[in-house]
C-alpha positions as CSV (number, residue, x, y, z in Angstrom):
1,E,22.6,-7.6,0.3
2,L,20.1,-10.3,0.8
3,Q,17.2,-9.5,3.2
4,Q,14.9,-12.3,4.4
5,Y,11.4,-11.9,5.9
6,Q,8.7,-14.4,7.1
7,M,5.2,-14.6,6.3
8,Q,2.2,-17.2,6.9
9,I,-0.9,-17.4,4.8
10,S,-3.8,-20.0,4.7
11,L,-5.1,-22.2,1.9
12,S,-8.8,-21.6,3.1
13,A,-8.6,-17.9,4.2
14,D,-6.0,-16.5,1.5
15,H,-7.2,-18.7,-1.6
16,A,-7.7,-15.7,-3.7
17,G,-4.2,-14.6,-3.2
18,V,-2.2,-12.2,-1.1
19,I,-0.2,-9.3,-2.8
20,I,3.4,-8.6,-2.0
21,A,4.6,-5.3,-3.4
22,G,8.4,-4.8,-4.1
23,G,9.7,-1.3,-3.3
24,L,13.1,0.5,-3.0
25,T,14.4,3.3,-0.6
26,D,17.3,5.6,-0.9
27,A,20.0,5.9,2.0
28,Q,17.6,8.2,3.9
29,G,14.6,5.9,3.7
30,N,12.8,7.9,1.3
31,S,10.9,6.0,-1.3
32,S,12.8,5.7,-4.7
33,T,10.7,3.1,-6.6
34,P,11.1,3.7,-10.3
35,V,7.9,3.9,-12.5
36,G,7.4,0.9,-14.3
37,S,7.2,-3.0,-13.6
38,Y,10.9,-3.7,-13.0
39,F,10.3,-6.1,-10.1
40,V,10.5,-9.8,-10.8
41,Y,8.6,-12.3,-8.5
42,G,9.1,-16.0,-8.0
43,S,8.5,-19.1,-5.8
44,T,10.9,-21.9,-5.0
45,Q,8.1,-24.4,-4.5
46,E,5.2,-23.9,-6.9
47,F,3.2,-26.9,-5.3
48,V,3.1,-24.5,-2.1
49,C,2.5,-21.3,-3.8
50,T,2.7,-19.4,-7.1
51,V,3.5,-15.7,-7.6
52,N,2.4,-13.9,-10.7
53,S,4.2,-11.0,-12.4
54,S,2.0,-8.5,-10.5
55,G,3.2,-10.0,-7.0
56,V,0.1,-11.9,-6.2
57,I,0.9,-15.0,-4.1
58,T,-1.7,-17.7,-4.4
59,P,-1.4,-20.8,-2.2
60,T,-1.6,-24.2,-3.8
61,G,-0.7,-26.6,-1.1
62,R,0.4,-26.7,2.5
63,G,4.2,-26.3,3.4
64,G,7.0,-24.0,3.2
65,C,8.8,-22.1,0.4
66,E,10.7,-18.9,-0.4
67,V,9.1,-16.1,-2.4
68,T,11.7,-13.8,-4.1
69,V,11.4,-10.3,-5.2
70,R,14.2,-9.1,-7.5
71,W,15.0,-5.7,-9.0
72,P,17.6,-5.7,-11.8
73,V,20.5,-3.4,-10.9
74,A,20.8,-2.8,-14.7
75,Q,17.8,-0.5,-14.2
76,A,19.7,1.7,-11.8
77,N,22.6,2.1,-14.3
78,S,20.3,2.7,-17.3
79,N,20.5,6.5,-16.9
80,F,24.3,6.6,-17.1
81,T,26.0,7.3,-20.4
82,N,27.8,3.9,-21.5
83,A,26.3,1.9,-18.7
84,T,26.1,-1.8,-19.6
85,S,23.4,-4.0,-18.5
86,N,24.2,-7.3,-16.5
87,P,21.0,-9.5,-16.5
88,T,22.4,-11.5,-13.5
89,N,22.9,-8.7,-11.1
90,F,19.8,-8.0,-8.8
91,I,19.0,-6.5,-5.4
92,E,16.9,-9.3,-3.9
93,A,14.7,-9.9,-0.9
94,R,13.2,-13.3,0.3
95,V,10.2,-14.2,2.2
96,A,10.2,-17.4,4.0
97,L,6.5,-18.4,3.4
98,T,4.5,-20.9,5.3
99,V,1.0,-22.1,4.0
100,T,-1.4,-23.6,6.4
101,A,-4.6,-25.1,6.1
């Protein structure tokens, strides 16, 4: 299921970057984030912002873009015997990001 959030940052105030951290919860709302760097971050418009592998969003220009945080579902299945990996199956959240001056 896709979830989308909104965020606004500033070229001047946030020029050093803003951290976005991926996390997972179970059906009861308890944290179930695995140990390891499984989250994959991305930006749809790198001329507005970039996102590194640690989740640091760096504004590069004014405008709007989407930042994605993905977690490969294959990681959830890796503990099961005979589980197969599907590299295109993700749990994903999107952040509609606006960068201002």
